N, C-alpha and C positions, 0 to 999 in steps of 0.2 A: 373527653376528660370529665371525670366525676369530681365536682367541687362542692357538692352539697354535703354538709356534715350529717353524721348519723342521727343526731338529735332532730335536725330539721326534717330529714326524711321520715323519721318516726312520727313527728308531729303531722306532716302532710298525710301520711298513711292513716293516722287516727282520724283526722278531719274527714278524709275521703270515706273511710269505712263507717263513720258515724252517720253518713247520709243514708236515707232509705235507698233500697236497691233500685227502685224506679228512677230516682234522681241520678244515681250513678250512671245508669244506662242512658238516660237523657243527655247527660253531660258528655258521655263518650260519643254519642251520636253527633252532638254539636261539634266536638273536636274533630271528628272524622270529616264532617261537612266543611269545616273551616280548612282542614288540610287539603281536601279535594279542590276547594275554591282557589287556594293558593297555587296548586299544581296547574289547574286549568288556566289561571291568569298568566303563568309563565310558560305555557305550551308554545313551542315555536309556530310562527305563522306559516301558512302554505302546506301544512300536512293534510293528507287525505283524511276523510272521516275514520277510516280503519286505522291509519297510522296514528292519528290523534288519540283514539281509544287505547291503542297499545302503549303510547307514551304515558298517558295518565295512569294506566294500570301499573306499568313498570315503576313509576315514581311513587305510587302509593304503597305498593306491596313489595317492592324490591326484587322482583323477578319478572320475566316476560310472560305475557298472556299466552297460555297454551294455544297453539295454532291448530285448532280442531273445530269441527262444526257438528251440529246435531242433524242427523238424517232421519227423515220420516220413515216409519215402517208400517207394513200392513201384515197383521199376524193371522195365523190360523190355529185355533185351539189354544187353550191357556190353562195352566196349573202353576201358579206362582210366577212362571215365565212362559212366553209363547212356545208352543210345540214347534212351530215353524213361523218364519216371517220373511218378507221380501223387502229389499231396500234398493235404492239407486246410489251409486257412487262413481264419479268420474265417467259418466256416459255408459255405464254398464249396470245391469240388474243382477242382484245377488239373491239367492235363496239360501236361507239358513234352516237346516232341518235338525231338530232336537233328537229325534229317534223315538222308539217305542218303549213302553214300560218294560223294565228288566225284572223278571220274577226273582232272579238270583240276588240282585241288589235290593229288591223290594222298593225300587225307585226308578225314576227316569234317568237316562245317562246325563252326565254333567257336561257333555260336549255337543256342539253343533257341527254338523258337516256343512261345508259351504260350497255352493255350486254357482257358476256363472250361468245365468239364464236370461239372455237377451231376448228370448222369444216371449217372455212374460211382459204384458202391457201393464206397467206399474200404475199408470194413470187410471186404468179401468178395472183393476183387480178388486175384488170384494173381500171383506173380512171372512174368515173361516173358509178360505178357498181350498180346493183340492188340486194338488199338483203332484205329479210323480217325481220321485227323487231321480232325476236324470239330468243330463247336461255334463258339463265339465266340472268335476270336483277339484277344488283347489286346496283342499285341506280341511283340518278340523281346528276349532277353537273352543277353549273351555268357557263355560258360561261366566265364570268369575272374571274373565278378561274382557267381557263386553259390558260397557257402561250403558245401562238403560236409563231412561227418564224415570221419575219416581213411580209412575204407574206400571212400568214394564210393558206398556202397550202402545206407545206412540212414537218414541224416538230412540236411536242409539247414537253414541258418540263415534265420530268417524275415525278416531284413533285406532280402532280395531283393525282397520285396513292397512295400517302401517305394519302391524304384526302379520297379517295375512300375506301381504306382498313383500315382507322383509325390507321395508323402506327404512 
C-alpha cells in the first residue's frame, strides 16, 4: 500500500539526489547489508549450508538461486574464445571443437561440435593440446549459448549441458 504523499516522496527524492554519488552508493550498500543481516537472522535453523545460501538468496532477490555450477575447462588455441576445450561433467569428459577458419564467412564458425571423450585424462591434459575430433558426437551448440567466465579461458557454466542433454 502506498501511503506516502507526492510531496513527501518529492522531498525524499530531492534529499537523496542532493547527496554526492559516493554517499548514495555507500548508503545503498549499508541498506543491503542491513537487509541481508535481517534475513540471516531469521533463517530457519537446521538448514544445510547450501540450503541456507539458497534461502538467503531467495529472500533478498525474490527468486531462486540458479542451480548451476562452474566447470573448469582446458582450452587449445584461442581467438576471442577457445578453438577447442575439454571439461568434465557428471563423470564424463567432453570435447568442444570450434572448427576451422571459414574463408567464405571470413570468420570462425559460431558453433562448437561436442564429443563425449572419456578417453581423455582431464587431470593431466595440458593447454594447447592436440586431439583429433573423434568419439561420439552428441551435437552442436552455438557459442552464444555457452556462458564462459570473464576471461573465456577458465570456466563454463554447467547449464549448457541441460541444452545438450535436453534436460
